[in-house]
C-alpha positions in Angstrom: 115.2 110.9 32.4 117.8 112.7 34.7 115.0 115.2 35.8 112.8 112.3 36.8 115.6 110.7 38.9 116.3 113.9 40.7 112.5 114.5 41.4 112.3 110.9 42.8 115.3 111.3 45.1 113.8 114.6 46.4 110.4 112.8 47.0 112.2 110.0 49.0 114.2 112.5 51.1 111.0 114.4 52.0 109.2 111.2 53.0 112.2 110.1 55.0 112.3 113.5 56.9 108.5 113.1 57.7 109.0 109.7 59.1 111.9 110.9 61.3 109.9 113.8 62.6 106.9 111.6 63.4 109.1 109.1 65.4 110.8 111.9 67.2 107.6 113.4 68.4 106.3 109.9 69.5 109.4 108.7 71.3 110.8 112.0 72.5 114.0 111.3 70.6 115.9 113.5 68.2 114.2 116.3 66.3 114.6 117.7 62.8 116.3 120.8 64.3 119.1 118.4 65.3 119.4 117.2 61.8 119.0 113.8 60.2 120.8 111.3 62.6 123.4 109.9 60.2 124.4 113.4 59.2 124.3 115.0 62.7 127.5 115.5 64.5 126.0 116.8 67.7 124.8 114.6 70.6 121.2 113.7 70.6 119.0 111.4 72.7 117.7 108.1 71.4 114.3 106.8 72.5 114.4 105.6 76.2 113.0 102.2 77.1 110.8 103.9 79.7 110.6 107.5 81.1 108.4 106.2 84.0 109.8 103.6 86.2 108.3 101.9 89.2 110.1 99.6 91.7 109.6 98.2 95.1 111.2 99.6 98.3 114.5 97.8 99.0 115.2 96.8 95.4 117.4 98.5 92.9 116.0 101.0 90.4 117.4 101.7 86.9 116.8 104.7 84.8 118.2 104.1 81.3 119.3 107.1 79.1 120.5 106.6 75.6 122.8 109.2 74.0 124.1 109.0 70.4 127.3 110.7 69.1 128.3 112.0 72.5 132.0 112.8 71.5 133.8 114.6 74.2 130.7 115.6 76.0 129.4 114.1 79.3 126.2 112.7 80.6 124.9 113.8 84.0 122.1 112.6 86.2 120.4 115.3 88.1 117.6 115.0 90.9 115.0 117.7 89.9 113.6 118.5 93.4 116.9 119.9 94.7 118.9 120.2 91.4 121.5 118.0 93.0 124.0 116.5 90.4 124.1 112.8 91.4 126.6 111.6 88.8 128.7 113.0 85.9 130.2 110.5 83.6 131.1 107.5 85.8 131.8 109.7 88.8 129.3 109.9 91.7 129.0 113.3 93.3 126.2 112.4 95.8 127.2 111.7 99.4 124.6 108.8 99.3 126.7 106.1 97.6 123.4 104.3 96.6 123.6 106.2 93.4 125.8 104.8 90.6 126.3 105.5 86.9 126.6 102.5 84.7 128.2 102.6 81.2 129.7 100.1 79.0 132.7 101.1 76.8 131.5 102.5 73.4 127.9 102.0 74.5 125.1 104.5 74.1 123.6 103.7 77.3 124.1 105.8 80.4 122.2 104.1 83.3 121.5 105.6 86.8 121.3 102.8 89.4 119.7 103.5 92.7 120.5 100.6 95.1 118.2 99.7 98.0 115.6 102.2 96.8 113.5 104.0 99.4 110.1 105.7 99.1 111.8 109.1 99.5 113.7 108.4 96.2 110.4 108.8 94.3 110.3 111.9 92.0 111.7 113.4 88.7 115.3 112.9 87.6 117.0 114.4 84.5 119.5 112.9 82.1 121.7 115.8 80.9 124.2 116.3 78.3 126.5 119.3 78.7 126.1 120.8 75.2 125.2 124.5 74.6 122.4 124.7 75.1 122.2 121.7 77.4 120.2 118.6 76.3 117.9 117.1 78.9 115.5 114.2 79.1 113.2 113.7 82.0 112.4 110.5 84.0 110.0 109.8 86.8 110.6 107.2 89.4 108.0 105.8 91.8 109.2 103.6 94.7 106.3 101.6 96.2 106.3 100.6 99.9 106.8 96.8 99.9 105.3 96.2 103.4 103.0 93.2 103.8 99.8 93.7 106.0 98.3 91.2 108.3 94.6 92.0 108.7 93.4 92.8 112.2 95.1 93.3 115.4 98.8 92.3 115.9 97.7 90.6 119.3 95.3 87.7 118.9 93.6 85.7 121.7 91.8 82.5 121.0 90.5 79.6 123.2 92.1 76.0 123.1 90.1 73.9 120.6 88.9 76.8 118.6 90.1 77.8 115.1 93.0 80.3 114.4 92.4 82.3 111.3 95.1 84.8 109.9 95.0 86.7 106.5 97.8 88.7 104.9 97.9 90.9 101.9 100.8 92.2 99.8 100.6 95.7 98.2 99.7 96.2 94.5 102.7 95.5 92.2 103.3 95.2 88.5 105.0 91.9 89.0 104.2 88.8 91.1 105.8 88.8 94.6 107.6 85.5 94.1 106.8 82.8 96.7 104.9 83.4 100.0 105.6 81.6 103.2 104.0 81.4 106.6 106.1 81.0 109.7 105.4 79.9 113.3 108.3 81.5 115.1 111.1 80.2 113.0 109.4 77.1 111.5 107.9 77.2 107.9 104.3 76.0 107.9 102.9 73.6 105.3 99.5 72.7 104.3 98.8 69.4 106.1 96.9 67.9 109.2 95.2 70.8 111.2 96.9 73.5 109.0 95.5 74.7 105.8 97.0 77.6 103.6 95.2 79.2 100.7 97.5 81.6 98.7 96.9 83.7 95.6 100.0 85.1 93.9 99.6 88.0 91.4 99.0 91.7 91.3 96.4 91.1 94.0 98.4 88.9 96.4 96.7 87.4 99.5 97.1 84.4 101.7 94.8 82.8 104.4 96.1 80.6 107.2 93.7 78.4 109.2 94.7 76.1 112.1 91.9 73.9 113.4 91.6 72.8 117.0 94.1 75.2 118.4 96.5 74.0 121.1 98.6 75.7 123.7 101.7 74.9 121.6 100.3 76.9 118.7 100.9 80.1 120.6 103.7 82.3 119.3 104.6 84.7 116.5 103.2 84.1 113.1 104.7 85.8 110.0 103.4 86.3 106.5 106.6 86.6 104.2 106.2 87.1 100.4 109.8 86.8 99.2 109.9 90.1 97.3 108.2 92.1 100.0 108.8 92.9 103.6 107.2 90.5 106.1 104.4 91.2 108.6 103.9 89.4 111.9 101.1 88.9 114.4 101.3 87.4 118.1 98.8 84.6 118.8 98.0 83.6 122.4 96.1 80.4 122.8 94.3 80.3 126.2 93.2 77.1 128.0 89.5 76.5 127.8 87.4 77.0 130.9 87.1 73.3 131.8 90.8 73.0 131.7 91.3 76.0 134.0 88.6 74.5 136.4 90.4 71.2 136.5 93.8 72.9 137.3 92.1 74.4 140.3 90.5 71.2 141.7 86.9 72.4 140.8 84.3 70.0 139.4 84.6 69.4 135.8 80.9 69.3 135.1 80.0 71.8 132.5 77.2 73.2 134.6 79.4 73.6 137.7 79.7 77.1 139.2 83.0 79.0 138.5 85.8 79.1 141.1 85.0 82.9 141.9 81.3 82.0 142.6 82.3 78.9 144.8 84.7 81.1 146.9 82.0 83.8 147.5 79.3 81.3 148.5 81.6 79.5 151.0 82.7 82.9 152.7 78.9 83.8 153.2 77.8 80.5 154.8 77.4 81.0 158.6 79.8 78.7 160.6 78.6 77.2 164.0 80.4 74.9 166.4 80.5 73.8 170.1 83.6 75.9 170.5 81.9 79.1 169.2 78.9 78.4 171.6 81.1 78.0 174.6 83.0 81.3 173.9 79.6 83.1 173.5 78.4 81.6 177.0 81.6 82.9 178.7 81.3 86.4 177.2 77.7 86.7 178.2 78.6 85.5 181.9 81.3 88.1 182.2 79.0 90.8 181.0 76.4 89.8 183.7 78.9 89.8 186.4 79.8 93.5 185.6 76.2 94.7 186.0 75.5 96.3 189.4 73.5 94.3 192.0 70.0 95.6 192.8 
């Protein structure tokens, strides 16, 4: 009976070790070489929530590193591209104060926070424990540009009475961009009257703004602003229609009337005759005849 108990205990231990090894290979955590966790006295990594992190430009990025049985050792964060030590323990060694180490007392979590992330922050980072040999876990950060794009030229010219059509698109993201607003100068536009707004929020975020029967007062700066992205603007110039311009210059308002430029050209080409001009011409000819020699 005793022999059977010993055999059963060994079988359970073997199965347990196989499960531990399989989990370690999948989650990049501890290995059998480090020992069974509850018997190990050396630091080892616990599976990370994510080794690849994506964030938007301007937002904070978080890289989470979990270390068990740290003891008197320290956790450091290193930027791989230049091997620069960003933090060690809770101390920041980078001159860029956007990098901060976060750690709660008696917690296994050592988090690197990058505030106001920029696209140049993209790349590989290492969470490192100062054992011999050193333990290291790699992370990859991707910072996406958060610029919104208004399609077409940034200067638009439309005739009064025509339709203003503007479209904007936000970059692909793993999360919805929050709300999206259209501004005319500093005024928020709403879907009513001559204004219609069609917005789709999601990974493929876009919005269409249409203003019917454009007026001179519709001229100005138009901004598409998703709350989680950077805004984009376009300048719209509403020009008076041709009839209105003709009226302002005192030209006939008939649709078929010739343009102002044509009228001025025709007037200047028409010969002008008057009695005064005929008198001056007669006096000139008389003076010429008097100067001729008598024969």
